[in-house]
C-alpha positions as a LaTeX table, in Angstrom:
\begin{tabular}{lrrr}
\hline
Residue & $x$ (\AA) & $y$ (\AA) & $z$ (\AA) \\
\hline
Met1 & 131.91 & 111.05 & 128.56 \\
Gly2 & 129.91 & 114.25 & 128.77 \\
Ser3 & 126.92 & 115.53 & 130.71 \\
Tyr4 & 124.39 & 113.58 & 128.52 \\
Val5 & 125.51 & 110.16 & 129.47 \\
Pro6 & 123.31 & 109.19 & 132.69 \\
Ser7 & 125.82 & 106.83 & 134.28 \\
Thr8 & 128.88 & 107.87 & 136.34 \\
Pro9 & 132.30 & 106.57 & 135.70 \\
Ala10 & 132.08 & 104.58 & 138.89 \\
Gln11 & 128.66 & 103.16 & 137.97 \\
Arg12 & 129.99 & 102.04 & 134.64 \\
Gln13 & 133.05 & 100.52 & 136.34 \\
Gln14 & 130.67 & 98.57 & 138.75 \\
Met15 & 128.78 & 97.25 & 135.75 \\
Leu16 & 131.91 & 96.01 & 133.94 \\
Glu17 & 133.25 & 94.29 & 136.96 \\
Ser18 & 129.88 & 92.58 & 137.33 \\
Met19 & 130.51 & 91.05 & 133.84 \\
Gly20 & 133.99 & 90.19 & 134.92 \\
Leu21 & 135.58 & 92.86 & 132.78 \\
Ser22 & 137.89 & 95.80 & 133.54 \\
Ser23 & 137.35 & 98.17 & 130.65 \\
Met24 & 135.19 & 99.08 & 127.93 \\
Glu25 & 137.91 & 97.72 & 125.63 \\
Asp26 & 137.46 & 94.34 & 127.05 \\
Leu27 & 133.63 & 94.67 & 126.46 \\
Phe28 & 134.20 & 95.56 & 122.86 \\
Arg29 & 136.75 & 92.64 & 122.28 \\
Gln30 & 133.65 & 90.41 & 122.18 \\
Leu31 & 133.02 & 91.95 & 118.66 \\
Pro32 & 134.93 & 90.91 & 115.35 \\
Glu33 & 138.03 & 92.92 & 114.80 \\
Glu34 & 136.86 & 94.07 & 111.31 \\
Val35 & 133.67 & 95.96 & 112.63 \\
Leu36 & 135.79 & 97.97 & 115.31 \\
Leu37 & 136.69 & 101.38 & 114.69 \\
Arg38 & 140.37 & 101.94 & 115.53 \\
Arg39 & 140.59 & 105.59 & 114.96 \\
Pro40 & 138.83 & 108.87 & 116.16 \\
Leu41 & 135.34 & 109.66 & 114.73 \\
Asn42 & 135.72 & 112.01 & 111.77 \\
Ile43 & 133.47 & 114.81 & 113.45 \\
Pro44 & 134.30 & 118.30 & 114.48 \\
Ser45 & 135.24 & 118.89 & 118.07 \\
Gly46 & 132.71 & 120.08 & 120.48 \\
Cys47 & 131.88 & 123.87 & 121.14 \\
Cys48 & 130.09 & 125.90 & 123.78 \\
Glu49 & 126.55 & 127.00 & 123.71 \\
Met50 & 127.22 & 130.31 & 122.31 \\
Glu51 & 129.27 & 129.06 & 119.42 \\
Ala52 & 126.85 & 126.41 & 118.42 \\
Leu53 & 123.98 & 128.93 & 118.45 \\
Gly54 & 126.08 & 131.19 & 116.30 \\
Lys55 & 126.60 & 128.42 & 113.71 \\
Met56 & 123.10 & 127.40 & 113.71 \\
Glu57 & 122.03 & 131.08 & 113.16 \\
Thr58 & 124.58 & 131.10 & 110.23 \\
Met59 & 123.03 & 128.06 & 108.65 \\
Ala60 & 119.56 & 129.40 & 109.16 \\
Ala61 & 120.25 & 132.49 & 107.44 \\
Lys62 & 120.56 & 130.42 & 104.24 \\
Asn63 & 116.89 & 129.88 & 104.18 \\
Thr64 & 114.61 & 131.62 & 101.94 \\
Val65 & 111.57 & 133.19 & 103.53 \\
Phe66 & 108.63 & 133.68 & 101.01 \\
Ser67 & 106.22 & 136.54 & 101.14 \\
Ser68 & 103.50 & 134.47 & 99.53 \\
Ile69 & 103.15 & 130.71 & 98.70 \\
Phe70 & 101.21 & 129.44 & 95.75 \\
Arg71 & 102.23 & 125.81 & 96.15 \\
Gly72 & 100.38 & 122.85 & 97.61 \\
Ala73 & 100.71 & 119.28 & 96.39 \\
Gly74 & 100.10 & 117.95 & 99.82 \\
Ala75 & 101.52 & 120.39 & 102.12 \\
Tyr76 & 99.48 & 123.64 & 102.68 \\
Asp77 & 100.30 & 127.10 & 104.11 \\
His78 & 97.05 & 127.85 & 105.96 \\
Tyr79 & 96.62 & 130.48 & 108.74 \\
Ile80 & 97.11 & 129.06 & 112.28 \\
Pro81 & 95.31 & 130.79 & 114.88 \\
Ala82 & 97.76 & 131.92 & 117.67 \\
Ile83 & 95.94 & 130.12 & 120.34 \\
Val84 & 97.08 & 126.77 & 118.90 \\
Lys85 & 100.65 & 127.22 & 119.65 \\
Ser86 & 99.91 & 128.85 & 122.91 \\
Val87 & 97.90 & 125.75 & 124.10 \\
Thr88 & 100.20 & 123.05 & 122.71 \\
Ser89 & 103.41 & 124.53 & 123.92 \\
Lys90 & 102.11 & 124.43 & 127.43 \\
Glu91 & 104.39 & 122.09 & 129.56 \\
Glu92 & 101.23 & 120.04 & 130.59 \\
Phe93 & 100.59 & 119.18 & 127.06 \\
Leu94 & 104.01 & 119.10 & 125.41 \\
Thr95 & 104.67 & 115.47 & 124.78 \\
Ala96 & 104.99 & 113.65 & 121.55 \\
Tyr97 & 104.12 & 110.25 & 122.99 \\
Thr98 & 101.39 & 108.36 & 124.55 \\
Pro99 & 102.80 & 106.47 & 127.71 \\
Tyr100 & 102.36 & 102.73 & 127.75 \\
Gln101 & 100.80 & 103.03 & 131.14 \\
Ala102 & 98.38 & 105.18 & 129.45 \\
Glu103 & 95.68 & 105.55 & 132.09 \\
Ile104 & 97.97 & 107.27 & 134.30 \\
Ser105 & 97.97 & 110.15 & 131.79 \\
Gln106 & 94.40 & 111.19 & 131.74 \\
Gly107 & 95.32 & 114.55 & 130.05 \\
Val108 & 96.90 & 112.98 & 127.06 \\
Leu109 & 94.34 & 110.34 & 126.80 \\
Gln110 & 91.59 & 113.22 & 126.91 \\
Ser111 & 93.35 & 115.12 & 124.13 \\
Ile112 & 93.37 & 111.94 & 121.87 \\
Phe113 & 89.85 & 111.37 & 122.61 \\
Glu114 & 88.87 & 114.82 & 121.61 \\
Tyr115 & 90.90 & 114.44 & 118.43 \\
Gln116 & 89.26 & 111.22 & 117.59 \\
Thr117 & 85.92 & 112.72 & 118.24 \\
Met118 & 86.53 & 115.65 & 115.86 \\
Ile119 & 87.96 & 113.50 & 113.16 \\
Cys120 & 84.77 & 111.32 & 113.19 \\
Gln121 & 82.65 & 114.49 & 112.96 \\
Leu122 & 84.71 & 115.91 & 110.14 \\
Thr123 & 84.66 & 112.66 & 108.07 \\
Ala124 & 81.17 & 111.47 & 109.12 \\
Met125 & 82.75 & 108.09 & 110.31 \\
Asp126 & 82.01 & 106.09 & 113.41 \\
Val127 & 85.53 & 105.56 & 114.84 \\
Ser128 & 89.02 & 107.18 & 114.57 \\
Asn129 & 92.41 & 105.90 & 115.74 \\
Ala130 & 94.78 & 108.21 & 117.51 \\
Ser131 & 96.73 & 109.06 & 114.23 \\
Val132 & 99.53 & 107.66 & 112.19 \\
Tyr133 & 102.66 & 108.99 & 110.75 \\
Asp134 & 101.42 & 110.80 & 107.70 \\
Gly135 & 98.66 & 110.89 & 105.09 \\
Ala136 & 100.59 & 108.35 & 102.84 \\
Thr137 & 101.18 & 105.83 & 105.67 \\
Ala138 & 97.47 & 106.08 & 106.43 \\
Ala139 & 96.35 & 105.21 & 102.93 \\
Ala140 & 98.72 & 102.22 & 103.02 \\
Glu141 & 97.37 & 101.06 & 106.37 \\
Ala142 & 93.93 & 101.54 & 105.19 \\
Ala143 & 94.45 & 99.30 & 102.22 \\
Ala144 & 96.04 & 96.66 & 104.55 \\
Met145 & 92.83 & 96.89 & 106.73 \\
Cys146 & 90.82 & 95.59 & 103.76 \\
Arg147 & 92.93 & 92.67 & 102.63 \\
Asp148 & 92.13 & 88.88 & 103.64 \\
Arg149 & 93.27 & 85.69 & 102.34 \\
Arg150 & 90.90 & 85.78 & 99.48 \\
Arg151 & 90.76 & 89.56 & 98.51 \\
Thr152 & 94.33 & 90.89 & 98.16 \\
Val153 & 94.15 & 93.30 & 95.15 \\
Thr154 & 94.46 & 97.03 & 95.97 \\
Tyr155 & 93.17 & 99.55 & 93.13 \\
Ala156 & 94.58 & 103.10 & 93.46 \\
Ser157 & 93.77 & 106.10 & 91.07 \\
Ala158 & 96.68 & 107.25 & 89.00 \\
Ala159 & 95.43 & 110.57 & 89.86 \\
Cys160 & 96.48 & 110.21 & 93.55 \\
Arg161 & 99.48 & 112.00 & 94.97 \\
Pro162 & 102.75 & 110.49 & 93.79 \\
Met163 & 104.13 & 110.11 & 97.18 \\
Thr164 & 101.07 & 108.24 & 98.48 \\
Leu165 & 101.24 & 105.86 & 95.34 \\
Arg166 & 104.91 & 105.11 & 96.18 \\
Val167 & 103.97 & 104.25 & 99.85 \\
Leu168 & 101.14 & 101.87 & 98.79 \\
Glu169 & 103.42 & 100.24 & 96.26 \\
Thr170 & 106.04 & 99.59 & 98.94 \\
Tyr171 & 103.37 & 98.18 & 101.47 \\
Cys172 & 101.99 & 96.05 & 98.72 \\
Phe173 & 105.31 & 94.68 & 97.53 \\
Ser174 & 106.24 & 93.86 & 101.04 \\
Ala175 & 102.84 & 92.03 & 101.60 \\
Gly176 & 103.27 & 90.31 & 98.28 \\
Thr177 & 99.89 & 91.64 & 97.03 \\
Pro178 & 98.85 & 93.16 & 93.85 \\
Leu179 & 98.54 & 97.14 & 93.41 \\
Val180 & 96.67 & 97.97 & 90.34 \\
Leu181 & 96.64 & 101.58 & 88.89 \\
Ile182 & 93.30 & 102.88 & 87.72 \\
Pro183 & 94.03 & 105.18 & 84.59 \\
Glu184 & 93.66 & 109.00 & 84.88 \\
Lys185 & 91.44 & 110.55 & 82.14 \\
Glu186 & 91.40 & 114.46 & 81.65 \\
Gly187 & 92.58 & 114.86 & 85.29 \\
Arg188 & 90.30 & 112.56 & 87.09 \\
Thr189 & 89.81 & 108.81 & 87.52 \\
Asp190 & 88.70 & 106.86 & 84.82 \\
Leu191 & 85.89 & 104.99 & 86.39 \\
Glu192 & 84.81 & 103.19 & 83.24 \\
Ala193 & 88.36 & 101.74 & 83.21 \\
Leu194 & 88.01 & 100.79 & 87.00 \\
Lys195 & 84.85 & 98.75 & 86.05 \\
Glu196 & 86.74 & 96.74 & 83.47 \\
Leu197 & 89.81 & 96.24 & 85.70 \\
Met198 & 87.88 & 95.09 & 88.96 \\
Asp199 & 88.13 & 91.40 & 89.75 \\
Pro200 & 84.96 & 90.61 & 91.81 \\
Ala201 & 86.82 & 87.53 & 93.36 \\
Ala202 & 90.11 & 89.28 & 94.38 \\
Ala203 & 89.31 & 92.92 & 94.62 \\
Ala204 & 90.04 & 94.13 & 98.41 \\
Cys205 & 89.66 & 97.89 & 98.05 \\
Val206 & 89.57 & 100.94 & 95.84 \\
Tyr207 & 91.56 & 104.17 & 96.88 \\
Leu208 & 90.63 & 107.55 & 95.50 \\
Glu209 & 91.50 & 111.13 & 96.67 \\
Gln210 & 88.97 & 114.03 & 96.96 \\
Pro211 & 90.26 & 116.43 & 95.66 \\
Asn212 & 93.04 & 114.50 & 93.66 \\
Phe213 & 96.54 & 115.36 & 93.13 \\
Tyr214 & 95.72 & 117.72 & 90.18 \\
Gly215 & 93.02 & 119.53 & 92.43 \\
Gln216 & 90.12 & 117.97 & 90.50 \\
Leu217 & 86.90 & 116.79 & 92.28 \\
Glu218 & 86.12 & 113.13 & 91.79 \\
Glu219 & 82.81 & 111.22 & 91.45 \\
Met220 & 83.29 & 109.63 & 94.77 \\
Glu221 & 79.83 & 108.20 & 95.27 \\
Lys222 & 79.92 & 106.58 & 91.84 \\
Ala223 & 83.45 & 105.07 & 92.66 \\
Ala224 & 82.12 & 103.86 & 95.94 \\
Gly225 & 79.34 & 102.06 & 94.19 \\
Ile226 & 81.69 & 100.28 & 91.79 \\
Ala227 & 83.98 & 99.15 & 94.59 \\
His228 & 81.08 & 97.82 & 96.68 \\
Gln229 & 79.47 & 95.95 & 93.64 \\
Ala230 & 82.62 & 94.12 & 93.34 \\
Gly231 & 82.50 & 93.14 & 96.91 \\
Ala232 & 85.58 & 95.61 & 97.74 \\
Lys233 & 85.82 & 98.37 & 100.45 \\
Phe234 & 86.19 & 101.97 & 99.35 \\
Ile235 & 88.86 & 104.23 & 100.79 \\
Ala236 & 88.60 & 108.00 & 100.41 \\
Gly237 & 91.73 & 110.27 & 100.90 \\
Cys238 & 90.67 & 113.62 & 101.98 \\
Asn239 & 91.99 & 117.03 & 102.13 \\
Pro240 & 90.63 & 117.92 & 105.81 \\
Ile241 & 90.02 & 121.60 & 105.14 \\
Ser242 & 87.96 & 120.92 & 102.13 \\
Leu243 & 85.64 & 118.98 & 104.37 \\
Gly244 & 84.48 & 122.27 & 105.61 \\
Ile245 & 82.34 & 122.51 & 102.52 \\
Leu246 & 82.64 & 119.37 & 100.60 \\
Thr247 & 80.55 & 116.20 & 101.26 \\
Pro248 & 82.14 & 114.04 & 103.99 \\
Pro249 & 83.25 & 110.50 & 103.09 \\
Gly250 & 80.76 & 108.89 & 105.37 \\
Glu251 & 77.96 & 110.33 & 103.42 \\
Tyr252 & 79.08 & 109.13 & 99.92 \\
Gly253 & 79.68 & 105.47 & 100.79 \\
Ala254 & 83.43 & 105.32 & 101.98 \\
Asp255 & 84.08 & 102.68 & 104.38 \\
Ile256 & 87.49 & 104.16 & 105.55 \\
Ala257 & 88.57 & 107.83 & 105.36 \\
Val258 & 92.14 & 108.78 & 105.45 \\
Gly259 & 94.20 & 111.86 & 104.91 \\
Glu260 & 97.12 & 114.24 & 105.75 \\
Gly261 & 96.28 & 116.17 & 108.75 \\
Gln262 & 99.07 & 118.89 & 108.17 \\
Pro263 & 96.54 & 121.56 & 107.00 \\
Leu264 & 94.93 & 121.31 & 110.53 \\
Gly265 & 97.21 & 123.85 & 112.45 \\
Leu266 & 100.55 & 122.18 & 111.55 \\
Pro267 & 103.27 & 124.58 & 110.03 \\
Leu268 & 105.11 & 123.42 & 106.73 \\
Ser269 & 108.20 & 122.80 & 108.89 \\
Phe270 & 110.43 & 121.45 & 106.12 \\
Gly271 & 108.14 & 118.31 & 105.70 \\
Gly272 & 107.33 & 117.23 & 109.08 \\
Pro273 & 106.51 & 116.10 & 111.49 \\
Tyr274 & 102.98 & 115.68 & 110.14 \\
Leu275 & 100.00 & 113.41 & 111.19 \\
Gly276 & 97.95 & 110.88 & 109.31 \\
Phe277 & 94.36 & 110.59 & 110.33 \\
Met278 & 92.31 & 107.51 & 109.92 \\
Ala279 & 88.54 & 106.87 & 110.45 \\
Ala280 & 86.30 & 104.06 & 109.53 \\
Lys281 & 82.83 & 102.68 & 109.93 \\
Ser282 & 82.13 & 100.65 & 113.15 \\
Ala283 & 82.41 & 97.13 & 111.32 \\
Leu284 & 86.03 & 97.98 & 110.75 \\
Thr285 & 86.87 & 99.04 & 114.24 \\
Arg286 & 89.13 & 96.05 & 115.15 \\
Lys287 & 91.00 & 96.38 & 112.02 \\
Leu288 & 92.07 & 99.95 & 112.69 \\
Pro289 & 95.83 & 100.19 & 113.37 \\
Gly290 & 97.30 & 102.01 & 116.34 \\
Arg291 & 95.43 & 103.17 & 119.36 \\
Ile292 & 91.70 & 103.95 & 120.03 \\
Val293 & 90.98 & 105.95 & 123.35 \\
Gly294 & 87.60 & 105.53 & 124.75 \\
Glu295 & 85.57 & 107.29 & 127.52 \\
Thr296 & 84.35 & 105.53 & 130.78 \\
Thr297 & 83.87 & 106.15 & 134.39 \\
Asp298 & 86.12 & 105.54 & 137.32 \\
Val299 & 85.14 & 103.79 & 140.65 \\
Asp300 & 83.81 & 106.97 & 141.89 \\
Gly301 & 81.52 & 107.41 & 138.83 \\
Lys302 & 83.52 & 110.35 & 137.46 \\
Arg303 & 84.52 & 110.72 & 133.81 \\
Ala304 & 87.66 & 109.07 & 132.83 \\
Phe305 & 89.44 & 107.83 & 129.77 \\
Val306 & 91.17 & 104.56 & 128.92 \\
Leu307 & 93.18 & 103.05 & 126.02 \\
Thr308 & 90.35 & 100.91 & 124.51 \\
Leu309 & 91.89 & 99.00 & 121.52 \\
Gln310 & 95.25 & 98.26 & 119.90 \\
Ala311 & 93.98 & 95.55 & 117.96 \\
Arg312 & 96.55 & 95.22 & 115.17 \\
Glu313 & 99.64 & 96.17 & 116.89 \\
Gln314 & 102.77 & 93.91 & 116.92 \\
His315 & 103.48 & 94.21 & 120.55 \\
Ile316 & 99.95 & 93.09 & 121.24 \\
Arg317 & 99.22 & 90.30 & 118.65 \\
Arg318 & 103.06 & 89.57 & 118.07 \\
Glu319 & 103.58 & 87.41 & 114.94 \\
Lys320 & 99.83 & 87.66 & 114.14 \\
Ala321 & 99.97 & 91.44 & 113.85 \\
Ser322 & 98.89 & 92.98 & 110.68 \\
Ser323 & 100.49 & 96.40 & 111.37 \\
Asn324 & 103.75 & 97.56 & 112.91 \\
Ile325 & 102.06 & 101.01 & 113.96 \\
Cys326 & 102.60 & 100.94 & 117.70 \\
Ser327 & 102.71 & 104.73 & 118.31 \\
Asn328 & 100.90 & 107.88 & 117.31 \\
Gln329 & 101.70 & 111.55 & 116.44 \\
Ala330 & 100.15 & 112.71 & 120.02 \\
Leu331 & 101.50 & 116.12 & 119.81 \\
Cys332 & 100.47 & 116.86 & 116.10 \\
Ala333 & 97.08 & 115.24 & 116.85 \\
Met334 & 96.40 & 117.39 & 119.79 \\
Thr335 & 97.59 & 120.40 & 117.68 \\
Ala336 & 94.97 & 119.43 & 114.95 \\
Ala337 & 92.19 & 119.29 & 117.90 \\
Val338 & 93.11 & 122.53 & 119.25 \\
Tyr339 & 93.14 & 124.05 & 115.73 \\
Leu340 & 89.76 & 122.53 & 114.93 \\
Ser341 & 88.33 & 123.67 & 118.33 \\
Ala342 & 89.48 & 127.21 & 117.69 \\
Met343 & 88.12 & 127.27 & 114.11 \\
Gly344 & 84.82 & 125.67 & 114.62 \\
Ala345 & 82.52 & 124.34 & 112.01 \\
Gln346 & 82.00 & 128.02 & 110.74 \\
Gly347 & 85.64 & 128.89 & 110.69 \\
Leu348 & 86.66 & 125.69 & 108.87 \\
Ala349 & 84.03 & 126.35 & 106.23 \\
Gln350 & 85.19 & 129.79 & 105.81 \\
Ala351 & 88.82 & 128.78 & 105.41 \\
Ala352 & 87.73 & 126.34 & 102.74 \\
Ala353 & 85.41 & 128.65 & 100.89 \\
Leu354 & 88.08 & 131.43 & 100.84 \\
Ser355 & 90.75 & 128.99 & 99.65 \\
Met356 & 88.51 & 127.71 & 96.87 \\
Ser357 & 87.29 & 131.29 & 95.69 \\
Lys358 & 90.85 & 132.61 & 95.66 \\
Ala359 & 92.08 & 129.55 & 93.73 \\
His360 & 89.35 & 130.07 & 91.17 \\
Tyr361 & 90.15 & 133.94 & 90.86 \\
Leu362 & 93.74 & 132.92 & 90.36 \\
Ala363 & 92.97 & 130.50 & 87.61 \\
Ala364 & 90.73 & 132.93 & 85.76 \\
Glu365 & 93.47 & 135.75 & 85.95 \\
Leu366 & 96.23 & 133.25 & 84.71 \\
Glu367 & 94.10 & 132.11 & 81.84 \\
Lys368 & 94.18 & 135.72 & 80.51 \\
Ile369 & 97.97 & 135.16 & 79.78 \\
Pro370 & 98.29 & 133.31 & 76.66 \\
Gly371 & 99.57 & 129.69 & 77.14 \\
Phe372 & 98.31 & 129.41 & 80.82 \\
Gln373 & 95.05 & 127.65 & 80.05 \\
Gln374 & 93.73 & 125.19 & 82.42 \\
Lys375 & 94.31 & 121.62 & 81.58 \\
His376 & 91.33 & 120.18 & 83.02 \\
Gln377 & 87.56 & 121.21 & 82.80 \\
Gly378 & 86.26 & 119.61 & 85.72 \\
Gly379 & 85.39 & 121.17 & 89.27 \\
Phe380 & 88.32 & 121.81 & 91.48 \\
Phe381 & 88.76 & 122.80 & 95.13 \\
His382 & 91.94 & 125.05 & 95.62 \\
Glu383 & 94.37 & 123.50 & 93.15 \\
Phe384 & 94.54 & 123.30 & 89.50 \\
Val385 & 96.88 & 122.66 & 86.66 \\
Thr386 & 97.70 & 125.11 & 83.68 \\
Gly387 & 100.02 & 124.90 & 80.84 \\
Ser388 & 102.95 & 127.02 & 80.53 \\
Pro389 & 104.56 & 128.80 & 77.41 \\
Leu390 & 107.54 & 129.31 & 79.66 \\
Glu391 & 110.06 & 126.70 & 81.09 \\
Pro392 & 108.22 & 126.02 & 84.39 \\
Glu393 & 111.63 & 125.81 & 86.52 \\
Ala394 & 112.67 & 129.14 & 84.88 \\
Leu395 & 109.45 & 130.73 & 85.75 \\
Met396 & 109.69 & 129.70 & 89.29 \\
Lys397 & 113.13 & 131.19 & 89.70 \\
Ala398 & 111.90 & 134.30 & 88.54 \\
Leu399 & 108.94 & 134.43 & 91.09 \\
Glu400 & 111.54 & 133.37 & 93.88 \\
Lys401 & 113.42 & 136.59 & 93.03 \\
Glu402 & 110.52 & 138.48 & 93.96 \\
Gly403 & 109.95 & 136.47 & 97.33 \\
Ile404 & 107.11 & 134.21 & 95.77 \\
Leu405 & 107.04 & 130.41 & 95.81 \\
Gly406 & 105.16 & 129.66 & 92.63 \\
Gly407 & 103.28 & 126.47 & 91.64 \\
Leu408 & 104.78 & 122.96 & 91.43 \\
Pro409 & 106.27 & 122.07 & 87.88 \\
Leu410 & 105.01 & 118.69 & 86.95 \\
Asp411 & 106.85 & 115.97 & 84.95 \\
Ser412 & 105.66 & 112.84 & 83.01 \\
Ala413 & 102.52 & 113.21 & 81.08 \\
Tyr414 & 102.05 & 116.75 & 82.52 \\
Lys415 & 105.72 & 117.86 & 81.76 \\
Gly416 & 105.68 & 121.57 & 81.11 \\
Cys417 & 102.55 & 122.12 & 83.20 \\
Ile418 & 102.29 & 123.67 & 86.54 \\
Leu419 & 100.22 & 122.82 & 89.63 \\
Trp420 & 99.03 & 126.09 & 91.41 \\
Cys421 & 97.45 & 126.35 & 94.87 \\
Cys422 & 95.73 & 129.05 & 96.85 \\
Thr423 & 94.71 & 129.11 & 100.51 \\
Glu424 & 92.79 & 131.55 & 102.51 \\
Lys425 & 96.20 & 133.29 & 103.31 \\
Asn426 & 96.72 & 134.48 & 99.76 \\
Thr427 & 95.45 & 138.12 & 99.37 \\
Lys428 & 94.06 & 139.64 & 96.20 \\
Ala429 & 97.07 & 141.81 & 96.11 \\
Gln430 & 99.47 & 138.84 & 96.26 \\
Ile431 & 97.37 & 137.14 & 93.54 \\
Asp432 & 97.41 & 140.08 & 91.30 \\
Arg433 & 101.26 & 140.60 & 91.83 \\
Leu434 & 101.94 & 136.90 & 90.93 \\
Val435 & 99.87 & 137.56 & 87.72 \\
Ser436 & 101.54 & 140.56 & 87.02 \\
Ile437 & 104.99 & 139.08 & 87.30 \\
Val438 & 104.08 & 135.95 & 85.25 \\
Lys439 & 102.76 & 138.26 & 82.53 \\
Glu440 & 105.93 & 140.43 & 82.48 \\
Val441 & 108.16 & 137.33 & 82.30 \\
Ala442 & 105.97 & 135.63 & 79.43 \\
Glu443 & 106.11 & 138.89 & 77.41 \\
Lys444 & 110.03 & 139.06 & 77.41 \\
\hline
\end{tabular}
């Protein structure tokens, strides 16, 4: 059966005999004939380690490694200090899971506690959980936190990330609760439309992102006021790097802060694994999904860590659970904690400021090329949308030939436009080269 099957042939035979069976075929006869596979599996035969490695290297050689990246839209190419991988790859830390007998693993619990503390500091919130799967899941779980029997309607801005909106839609559909899209106007949420849409009797929450999908900065304090006036909670989706220089959610009236934690030391990695962070005001502590680690003292009075709360989980509350989140991205969360520790407040602010200044420089240089004017006039962090006199996909292919991953071609109402992004990793030379190539292609 192979070296990865933990039981020996003798042990398997002993188990079969205990059931009154003599072979595996006798066991499978208990199943309907139509579900049995009476032929070999259609998979290649096995190979040795050297052959397997050779095949994997051949496949890996097909990947394109870009010299510079100007695309974001939710996953960002930030610089990761060498110490992050050095710490997180240590055998003592390298686990992706929190044990169910959590108190035995004091090291894992402490890493989660430190992560939670930093997320609270970053967002100016009172309590954080031990993370969820990704930013979109965090937004949907936050919306579920706000619903009750009377208040069931979730309001979400059309200027949010499309992926997050789709996950919100899935959660609301499954719960049988309404999701209302707030129109976007000139790249930002139309707050006047929100006022008209709000139902004070049924509104559960309002969800906006700062910055939004188009890179624009929203009027978050004003949006929070509209939500609270209708008796609803306000959920802020945040780019964690931007919080190095932007006002944190807890200071402009958010009840819950969520976001994608990938920028905090996690590589792009073909889309995952990432991590969703969640933080809230203390009044909502018992509604947070997943796990919350707390600090205490042991019988000897020494500092110790415990799994304090699992209020909404299905294995704790069973059929009364309001979430099926029963795990956390432990290794990703620890990576974020190590990254934040290495960067510190000053380093994070510098990364944010550099990302923002370089994006504004790129925007100004692109606007010198006819047809690449910005679509929105509002303030932006490190992403922005321009028009394009060229077919965006064709332009991206021209850039790819030069080892550059360009911006993201948009669709729907923004078809023919491009969402550009800069991080602190983009040098002036890289930006100038990008602009030069775009100009050259545009002049052909």
